[in-house]
C-alpha positions, 0 to 999 in steps of 0.5 A: 702113212708115208714112204721114205725115198732112200738110196746112195747120193746122185741116184735120182731120189730128188728127181723122182720126188720132183716128178711125184710132187711137181715141186721144184726141190733142190737138185744138184750134181753133188752128194748131200744136196738134200739135207732136210727131208722134203715131204710131198703129198701125191694123188693116187691114180685111180681110173675108177673115179672118173667112171663113177663120176661120169655115172653120178654126174659128180661136180668134183672128184677127190682122189686119195693120196699118199705121202712121200719123204725125200731122204738125203743120200746114205753112204757106206759107213752111214751106220757109223756116222759117215756122211750125215748118216745118223741123222738120215737114219733117224729120218728113215725110222719115222716112215712106214715103208721104204722105196730104195732107188737104185741107179741103173742109168749111165751119165758121165756128167752125174758123179757116182760116189763109187766112181761108176754105178754098180747096181748090185753092189749099190743095193748091198751098200744101202742094205748093209748100212740099214742092217748094221743100224738095226743090229746096233739097236738090237744089241742095246735092247738085248743087253738091257733085257739081260740086265733086267733078267739078272734080278729075276727071270720072268717068262715075258722077258725070256720070250722077248729075249728069244725074239730079239735074238732071232731077229739079230741072228737073221741080221747077222747073216746079212739078211734084212729082218723083213725076210723073217716070217714073224708072227703077229706077237713077234712083230708086236714085241719088236714094234717099239724098236722101229727096225729099219729092215723090218719095214716094207721095201720097194725097189725103184730101178732108175733106168736110161730113158730108152729102157722104158718104164714099167713093172719089171715083173711085167717085162717080157724080156728084160735087159740082162742087167735088170734080170740080174737085179730082179734075181738078186731082189727076188721076193721084193716088189720092183718098179723100173722107170726113168726118173728124169723122163718122168720129171720132164713129163711132170711139167706137161699137161695130159694133152701135151703128153698125148701129143708127144706120144708119151705115157706116164705109166712108170710114175703111175705104176710106182705110186700105185705099187707104193700105195699097196705096199702099205697094205692100204685099200680104197673104198669109194663114195659117189653122188652128184656132189662128189666122187671120192676115194677113201683110204683104209687098211686092208682088213678094216671092218665096215664101222671103222671104214665109216669112221674115216668119213666121220666119227658119227658114222662109226658111233651110230653105224647100222649097216652099209649098202655096198656094191663093187664099183664095176658092177655099179657102172655096168648096171648103169646106176644105183636104181638099176643095180638095186633092181638087179639085186647087186647092192648088198646090205652088210653089217658090223662084221663086214670086211671092206674090199678094195673098190667097194662103193658104199653108203652108210646108214647110221643113227645119232 
């Protein structure tokens, strides 16, 4: 599961990627510096792991991770091949979700493709290019479907055409496809089209350092510009951070960050929100050897969750012993939790919840 970082040139995508991965990627003050996408695997911050590891006296902690792809800048006309548009659009098709970086900071030493940052207009440029690309994809599919129907209409083809045209109408109005409330059947019909605007979206506002880093939704009093952006992106998840400050901190140890009175909240918030954007949750295992986080899709049942650890666990699944991580910590350990009746026995139909600490019983 991965998230593509997109946006106009020189908005801070590669700087954000460097902060995320602590990798030194090629960052330069000119458009199209990034040509081939960089890929980095990032640990997902999870304070629960340290608490459980302390309780279990674990020898090591193994967090879960998420993959980020740094995709080169798009420009106006990318859907028509401007810049290196077509190549970059194909990279976006391969990711599971999109983090759109929007430049809010002002720095006369960093050029902007349109002269100066205008966040609302910049958002529209990227969104429209993605919409135009999706419209082109749908036009081909609609044409092909109509050609098939000439040899004899079928109910399935008619239903598919209806769905394709529904999505196309949405795009034609200037709205991305993810604004539609599609049924599971409609989503399945459009899945093989790999529509760009049907992917989950997250917006990252790259702000000036003095504006701070936090989730915009938690701001008690956002600056006027950010409030305007928030209104424009109503319904989407938004995170505000200063990518350069986060990149500078990425080279510092936790102790150095504390000594300087700094916090990593912006980057940690972004990673956590990005993880949730993919509809992923984490269950946990803990013991003397290790405390580990395991990634599954929201809605996964116990046997399939067990299979993430080992296929034999799923094949021979009998039951799962489970408890919420905080209940386990508050109880003071497994023995005390059992005495208090906090550990439950769950069967094959149990849907795993985020934060479940699990022990699987199985036979081979």
